[in-house]
VEXNUNU-817822 format. One record per atom (N, C-alpha, C): residue in three letters; x, y, z negated; atom name. Coordinates in steps of 0.2 Angstrom, whole numbers, plus 5000, padded with zeros to 4 digits. Atoms other than C-alpha are relative to their C-alpha. Example, Ala and Ser with C-alpha at 12.3 -4.5 7.8 and 13.67 -1.06 7.14 Angstrom:
REM residues 2
residu,east,north,up,atome
ALA,5004,4994,5000,N $
ALA,5062,4978,4961,CA $
ALA,5004,5006,5000,C $
SER,4996,4994,5001,N $
SER,5068,4995,4964,CA $
SER,4996,5005,4997,C $
***
This chain:
REM residues 164
residu,east,north,up,atome
UNK,5000,5006,4997,N $
UNK,5070,5057,4851,CA $
UNK,5008,4998,5001,C $
UNK,4994,5002,4999,N $
UNK,5086,5047,4851,CA $
UNK,5000,4994,5005,C $
UNK,5000,5005,4995,N $
UNK,5091,5037,4866,CA $
UNK,5007,5000,5003,C $
UNK,4994,5001,4996,N $
UNK,5106,5031,4876,CA $
UNK,5000,5003,5007,C $
UNK,5000,4998,4993,N $
UNK,5110,5040,4892,CA $
UNK,5007,4998,5004,C $
UNK,4994,5001,4996,N $
UNK,5122,5035,4906,CA $
UNK,5004,5006,5001,C $
UNK,4996,4994,4998,N $
UNK,5137,5045,4910,CA $
UNK,4999,5003,5007,C $
UNK,5001,4997,4994,N $
UNK,5138,5057,4924,CA $
UNK,5003,4996,5006,C $
UNK,4997,5003,4994,N $
UNK,5141,5051,4942,CA $
UNK,5008,5000,5000,C $
UNK,4993,5000,4999,N $
UNK,5159,5046,4945,CA $
UNK,5004,4999,4993,C $
UNK,4997,5000,5006,N $
UNK,5163,5045,4926,CA $
UNK,4998,4993,4996,C $
UNK,5001,5006,5004,N $
UNK,5164,5031,4913,CA $
UNK,4998,5003,4993,C $
UNK,5001,4998,5007,N $
UNK,5157,5032,4895,CA $
UNK,5003,4995,4996,C $
UNK,4997,5004,5005,N $
UNK,5167,5025,4881,CA $
UNK,4996,5001,4993,C $
UNK,5003,5000,5006,N $
UNK,5156,5020,4866,CA $
UNK,5005,4996,4995,C $
UNK,4996,5003,5005,N $
UNK,5165,5015,4850,CA $
UNK,4997,5000,4993,C $
UNK,5003,5000,5006,N $
UNK,5160,5009,4833,CA $
UNK,5004,4996,4995,C $
UNK,4996,5004,5005,N $
UNK,5167,5001,4817,CA $
UNK,4995,4996,4996,C $
UNK,5004,5004,5004,N $
UNK,5161,4988,4805,CA $
UNK,5004,4998,4994,C $
UNK,4997,5003,5006,N $
UNK,5165,4982,4787,CA $
UNK,4995,4995,4997,C $
UNK,5004,5005,5003,N $
UNK,5159,4966,4780,CA $
UNK,5005,4997,4995,C $
UNK,4996,5002,5005,N $
UNK,5166,4961,4763,CA $
UNK,5008,5002,5001,C $
UNK,4993,4998,4999,N $
UNK,5185,4961,4766,CA $
UNK,5002,5000,5007,C $
UNK,4999,5000,4993,N $
UNK,5184,4961,4785,CA $
UNK,4998,5006,5003,C $
UNK,5001,4993,4997,N $
UNK,5186,4977,4795,CA $
UNK,5001,4998,5008,C $
UNK,5000,5002,4993,N $
UNK,5182,4976,4814,CA $
UNK,4997,5007,5003,C $
UNK,5003,4995,4996,N $
UNK,5178,4988,4828,CA $
UNK,4999,4997,5007,C $
UNK,5002,5002,4993,N $
UNK,5171,4987,4846,CA $
UNK,5000,5006,5004,C $
UNK,5001,4995,4995,N $
UNK,5171,4997,4862,CA $
UNK,4996,4997,5006,C $
UNK,5003,5001,4994,N $
UNK,5161,4997,4877,CA $
UNK,5001,5005,5005,C $
UNK,5000,4996,4994,N $
UNK,5165,5005,4894,CA $
UNK,4995,4999,5005,C $
UNK,5006,5001,4996,N $
UNK,5150,5009,4905,CA $
UNK,5001,5005,5005,C $
UNK,4999,4995,4995,N $
UNK,5150,5017,4922,CA $
UNK,4993,5003,5001,C $
UNK,5007,4997,5000,N $
UNK,5135,5028,4928,CA $
UNK,4995,4996,5003,C $
UNK,5005,5005,4997,N $
UNK,5127,5013,4937,CA $
UNK,4998,4995,4994,C $
UNK,5002,5004,5006,N $
UNK,5125,5005,4919,CA $
UNK,5003,4993,5001,C $
UNK,4997,5007,4999,N $
UNK,5137,4991,4923,CA $
UNK,5006,5000,4995,C $
UNK,4995,5000,5006,N $
UNK,5147,4987,4907,CA $
UNK,5007,4997,5003,C $
UNK,4993,5002,4998,N $
UNK,5166,4985,4909,CA $
UNK,5004,4998,4994,C $
UNK,4996,5003,5006,N $
UNK,5174,4974,4896,CA $
UNK,4998,5003,4993,C $
UNK,5002,4999,5007,N $
UNK,5165,4975,4880,CA $
UNK,5006,4997,4996,C $
UNK,4994,5003,5004,N $
UNK,5180,4972,4867,CA $
UNK,4999,5001,4993,C $
UNK,4999,5000,5007,N $
UNK,5179,4968,4849,CA $
UNK,5007,4999,4997,C $
UNK,4993,5000,5003,N $
UNK,5194,4970,4837,CA $
UNK,4999,4998,4993,C $
UNK,5000,5001,5008,N $
UNK,5197,4962,4820,CA $
UNK,5006,5003,4998,C $
UNK,4994,4997,5003,N $
UNK,5208,4972,4810,CA $
UNK,5002,4997,4993,C $
UNK,4998,5004,5006,N $
UNK,5209,4960,4795,CA $
UNK,4998,5004,4994,C $
UNK,5002,4997,5006,N $
UNK,5210,4967,4778,CA $
UNK,5003,5007,5000,C $
UNK,4998,4993,5000,N $
UNK,5213,4986,4781,CA $
UNK,4994,5004,4997,C $
UNK,5005,4996,5003,N $
UNK,5203,5001,4775,CA $
UNK,4995,5001,5005,C $
UNK,5006,5000,4996,N $
UNK,5186,5003,4782,CA $
UNK,5000,5007,5004,C $
UNK,5000,4993,4997,N $
UNK,5189,5022,4787,CA $
UNK,5005,4999,5006,C $
UNK,4996,5001,4994,N $
UNK,5202,5015,4800,CA $
UNK,4997,4997,5006,C $
UNK,5003,5004,4995,N $
UNK,5190,5005,4810,CA $
UNK,4998,5004,5006,C $
UNK,5002,4996,4995,N $
UNK,5182,5019,4820,CA $
UNK,5006,5003,5004,C $
UNK,4994,4997,4997,N $
UNK,5198,5029,4824,CA $
UNK,5004,4995,5004,C $
UNK,4996,5005,4996,N $
UNK,5207,5013,4829,CA $
UNK,4996,4997,5006,C $
UNK,5004,5002,4994,N $
UNK,5192,5008,4840,CA $
UNK,5000,5005,5006,C $
UNK,4999,4994,4995,N $
UNK,5193,5025,4849,CA $
UNK,5007,4999,5003,C $
UNK,4993,5000,4997,N $
UNK,5212,5023,4851,CA $
UNK,5000,4994,5005,C $
UNK,5000,5006,4995,N $
UNK,5210,5006,4859,CA $
UNK,4996,5001,5006,C $
UNK,5004,4998,4994,N $
UNK,5196,5012,4870,CA $
UNK,5003,5005,5005,C $
UNK,4996,4996,4996,N $
UNK,5206,5026,4876,CA $
UNK,5005,4997,5005,C $
UNK,4995,5004,4997,N $
UNK,5220,5014,4881,CA $
UNK,4996,4996,5006,C $
UNK,5003,5004,4995,N $
UNK,5207,5005,4891,CA $
UNK,4997,5004,5006,C $
UNK,5004,4995,4995,N $
UNK,5199,5020,4901,CA $
UNK,5004,5004,5004,C $
UNK,4997,4995,4995,N $
UNK,5203,5032,4915,CA $
UNK,4997,5006,4999,C $
UNK,5004,4993,5001,N $
UNK,5190,5046,4915,CA $
UNK,4995,4999,4995,C $
UNK,5004,5002,5006,N $
UNK,5181,5047,4899,CA $
UNK,4994,5005,4999,C $
UNK,5006,4996,5003,N $
UNK,5164,5053,4892,CA $
UNK,4999,4996,4994,C $
UNK,4999,5004,5006,N $
UNK,5167,5047,4874,CA $
UNK,4994,5002,4995,C $
UNK,5006,4999,5005,N $
UNK,5152,5045,4862,CA $
UNK,5001,4995,4994,C $
UNK,5000,5004,5006,N $
UNK,5153,5038,4844,CA $
UNK,4996,5003,4995,C $
UNK,5005,4998,5005,N $
UNK,5142,5039,4829,CA $
UNK,5004,5002,4993,C $
UNK,4997,4998,5006,N $
UNK,5156,5044,4817,CA $
UNK,5002,5008,5001,C $
UNK,4999,4993,4999,N $
UNK,5155,5063,4816,CA $
UNK,5007,5003,4997,C $
UNK,4993,4999,5002,N $
UNK,5172,5064,4806,CA $
UNK,5005,4999,5005,C $
UNK,4995,5001,4994,N $
UNK,5182,5056,4820,CA $
UNK,4999,5004,5006,C $
UNK,5002,4995,4994,N $
UNK,5173,5066,4834,CA $
UNK,5003,5007,4998,C $
UNK,4998,4994,5002,N $
UNK,5176,5082,4825,CA $
UNK,5007,5001,4999,C $
UNK,4993,5000,5001,N $
UNK,5194,5078,4820,CA $
UNK,5004,5000,5006,C $
UNK,4996,5000,4993,N $
UNK,5199,5074,4838,CA $
UNK,4998,5006,5003,C $
UNK,5002,4993,4997,N $
UNK,5190,5090,4844,CA $
UNK,5003,5006,4997,C $
UNK,4997,4995,5003,N $
UNK,5199,5100,4832,CA $
UNK,4995,5005,4996,C $
UNK,5005,4996,5003,N $
UNK,5183,5106,4824,CA $
UNK,5001,5000,4992,C $
UNK,4999,5001,5007,N $
UNK,5187,5099,4807,CA $
UNK,5007,4998,4998,C $
UNK,4993,5001,5002,N $
UNK,5203,5097,4797,CA $
UNK,5001,4992,5000,C $
UNK,4999,5007,5000,N $
UNK,5210,5079,4799,CA $
UNK,5002,4998,4993,C $
UNK,4998,5003,5007,N $
UNK,5210,5069,4783,CA $
UNK,5007,4997,5000,C $
UNK,4993,5002,5000,N $
UNK,5228,5065,4778,CA $
UNK,5000,4993,5002,C $
UNK,4999,5007,4999,N $
UNK,5225,5046,4779,CA $
UNK,4998,4998,5007,C $
UNK,5001,5001,4993,N $
UNK,5219,5048,4797,CA $
UNK,5004,5004,5005,C $
UNK,4996,4996,4996,N $
UNK,5232,5060,4803,CA $
UNK,5004,4997,5006,C $
UNK,4996,5004,4995,N $
UNK,5243,5048,4812,CA $
UNK,4996,4998,5006,C $
UNK,5004,5003,4995,N $
UNK,5230,5039,4822,CA $
UNK,4996,5006,5004,C $
UNK,5003,4995,4997,N $
UNK,5220,5055,4826,CA $
UNK,5005,5004,5005,C $
UNK,4995,4996,4996,N $
UNK,5236,5064,4832,CA $
UNK,5002,4996,5006,C $
UNK,4998,5004,4994,N $
UNK,5240,5049,4843,CA $
UNK,4994,4999,5005,C $
UNK,5006,5000,4996,N $
UNK,5222,5049,4850,CA $
UNK,5001,5006,5004,C $
UNK,4999,4994,4996,N $
UNK,5225,5067,4855,CA $
UNK,5005,5000,5005,C $
UNK,4995,5001,4995,N $
UNK,5241,5063,4864,CA $
UNK,4998,4995,5005,C $
UNK,5002,5004,4995,N $
UNK,5233,5049,4873,CA $
UNK,4995,5003,5005,C $
UNK,5005,4997,4996,N $
UNK,5219,5060,4879,CA $
UNK,5003,5005,5005,C $
UNK,4997,4996,4996,N $
UNK,5231,5072,4886,CA $
UNK,5002,4997,5007,C $
UNK,4998,5003,4993,N $
UNK,5235,5059,4900,CA $
UNK,4994,5000,5005,C $
UNK,5005,5000,4996,N $
UNK,5218,5061,4907,CA $
UNK,4998,5006,5003,C $
UNK,5002,4994,4997,N $
UNK,5212,5073,4920,CA $
UNK,4994,5003,4997,C $
UNK,5006,4997,5003,N $
UNK,5195,5075,4911,CA $
UNK,4997,4995,4995,C $
UNK,5004,5004,5005,N $
UNK,5186,5069,4896,CA $
UNK,4995,5005,4996,C $
UNK,5005,4996,5005,N $
UNK,5171,5074,4885,CA $
UNK,4999,4996,4994,C $
UNK,5001,5004,5007,N $
UNK,5169,5068,4867,CA $
UNK,4994,5004,4996,C $
UNK,5006,4998,5004,N $
UNK,5153,5070,4857,CA $
UNK,4997,4995,4995,C $
UNK,5003,5005,5005,N $
UNK,5144,5063,4842,CA $
UNK,4993,4998,5003,C $
UNK,5006,5002,4998,N $
UNK,5129,5053,4845,CA $
UNK,4997,4996,4993,C $
UNK,5002,5003,5006,N $
UNK,5117,5046,4832,CA $
UNK,5000,4992,5001,C $
UNK,4999,5007,5001,N $
UNK,5119,5028,4826,CA $
UNK,4995,4996,5005,C $
UNK,5005,5003,4996,N $
UNK,5102,5023,4835,CA $
UNK,5002,4999,5007,C $
UNK,4998,5000,4993,N $
UNK,5110,5027,4852,CA $
UNK,5006,4996,5001,C $
UNK,4994,5003,5000,N $
UNK,5125,5017,4848,CA $
UNK,5000,4992,4998,C $
UNK,5002,5007,5003,N $
UNK,5117,5000,4844,CA $
UNK,5004,4994,5004,C $
UNK,4996,5005,4996,N $
UNK,5126,4990,4858,CA $
UNK,5007,5000,4997,C $
UNK,4993,4999,5002,N $
UNK,5143,4996,4852,CA $
UNK,5001,4997,4993,C $
UNK,5001,5003,5007,N $
UNK,5138,4992,4834,CA $
UNK,5000,4993,5000,C $
UNK,5000,5007,4999,N $
UNK,5134,4975,4839,CA $
UNK,5007,4996,5002,C $
UNK,4994,5003,4998,N $
UNK,5150,4972,4848,CA $
UNK,5006,5001,4995,C $
UNK,4995,4999,5006,N $
UNK,5160,4979,4833,CA $
UNK,4999,4994,4995,C $
UNK,5002,5005,5005,N $
UNK,5151,4966,4822,CA $
UNK,5003,4993,5003,C $
UNK,4997,5006,4997,N $
UNK,5157,4952,4834,CA $
UNK,5007,5000,4998,C $
UNK,4993,5000,5002,N $
UNK,5175,4957,4829,CA $
UNK,5001,4996,4994,C $
UNK,4999,5004,5006,N $
UNK,5172,4949,4812,CA $
UNK,5000,4993,5002,C $
UNK,4999,5007,4999,N $
UNK,5171,4932,4821,CA $
UNK,5007,4998,5003,C $
UNK,4993,5001,4997,N $
UNK,5189,4934,4828,CA $
UNK,5004,4998,4994,C $
UNK,4995,5003,5005,N $
UNK,5200,4923,4817,CA $
UNK,5006,4997,5003,C $
UNK,4994,5003,4997,N $
UNK,5218,4920,4822,CA $
UNK,5005,5001,4995,C $
UNK,4996,5000,5006,N $
UNK,5230,4916,4808,CA $
UNK,5007,5003,5002,C $
UNK,4993,4998,4998,N $
UNK,5246,4920,4819,CA $
UNK,5000,5007,5002,C $
UNK,5000,4993,4997,N $
UNK,5241,4937,4825,CA $
UNK,4997,5005,4994,C $
UNK,5002,4995,5005,N $
UNK,5239,4952,4813,CA $
UNK,4996,5005,5002,C $
UNK,5004,4994,4999,N $
UNK,5232,4969,4815,CA $
UNK,4998,5001,5007,C $
UNK,5004,4997,4994,N $
UNK,5220,4974,4828,CA $
UNK,5001,4995,5006,C $
UNK,5000,5005,4995,N $
UNK,5220,4957,4838,CA $
UNK,4993,5001,5004,C $
UNK,5006,5000,4997,N $
UNK,5207,4959,4852,CA $
UNK,4999,4994,5005,C $
UNK,5003,5005,4996,N $
UNK,5197,4948,4863,CA $
UNK,4995,5002,5005,C $
UNK,5004,4998,4994,N $
UNK,5189,4951,4880,CA $
UNK,4993,4996,4999,C $
UNK,5007,5003,5001,N $
UNK,5170,4947,4878,CA $
UNK,4996,5000,5007,C $
UNK,5004,5001,4994,N $
UNK,5164,4941,4895,CA $
UNK,4994,4996,4999,C $
UNK,5006,5004,5002,N $
UNK,5152,4929,4887,CA $
UNK,4994,5004,4998,C $
UNK,5005,4996,5003,N $
UNK,5143,4943,4879,CA $
UNK,4997,5006,5005,C $
UNK,5002,4994,4996,N $
UNK,5141,4955,4894,CA $
UNK,4992,5000,5001,C $
UNK,5008,5000,4999,N $
UNK,5122,4950,4897,CA $
UNK,4997,5003,4994,C $
UNK,5003,4997,5007,N $
UNK,5118,4953,4878,CA $
UNK,5002,5007,4999,C $
UNK,4999,4992,5001,N $
UNK,5127,4970,4878,CA $
UNK,4996,5004,5005,C $
UNK,5004,4997,4995,N $
UNK,5118,4975,4894,CA $
UNK,4993,5001,4997,C $
UNK,5007,5000,5003,N $
UNK,5101,4970,4886,CA $
UNK,5000,5005,4995,C $
UNK,5001,4995,5005,N $
UNK,5105,4980,4871,CA $
UNK,5001,5007,5002,C $
UNK,4999,4994,4997,N $
UNK,5111,4995,4881,CA $
UNK,4993,5003,5003,C $
UNK,5006,4998,4997,N $
UNK,5095,4995,4891,CA $
UNK,4994,5001,4995,C $
UNK,5005,4999,5005,N $
UNK,5084,4993,4875,CA $
UNK,5001,5007,4997,C $
UNK,4998,4993,5003,N $
UNK,5093,5008,4867,CA $
UNK,4998,5006,5005,C $
UNK,5001,4995,4996,N $
UNK,5091,5018,4883,CA $
UNK,4992,5001,5001,C $
UNK,5007,4999,5000,N $
UNK,5072,5015,4882,CA $
UNK,4997,5002,4994,C $
UNK,5003,4998,5007,N $
UNK,5070,5020,4864,CA $
UNK,4997,5007,5001,C $
UNK,5003,4993,5000,N $
UNK,5058,5035,4863,CA $
UNK,4998,5002,5007,C $
UNK,5002,4998,4993,N $
UNK,5054,5034,4882,CA $
UNK,4992,4999,5000,C $
***
């Protein structure tokens, strides 16, 4: 049974995901408290970069947004590289090492892999990143999505009820 679960009391959960469509690479994050109130779903359009950079950059930006973390993502490579379980692929070394440095600033965090089915809302917000077009701003331009909060919450609640 795959389902989304809220973070423990007093903590926030950071979900992250990446997306690739044709030549556009995007990512998205959602910060959620234990009362299931979303805090700033944020999509990022990374332009014409490599697809493997989408998820670690999404996690990196999400960490910058958070205070106490319960991190969940559907990319096992990124999760296990950050945890030190797997060797970091050389193309991701700089961003993964920077993520590890950022995580040292927090009192506590928990990072774990989840299945894609439990990460649907974040996948949706990552795909919104493809809609961001701004010719004067390059790499990793982000945009706060206050208009999508109700849609994100509906998707989170739908995922939470999967298998119930």
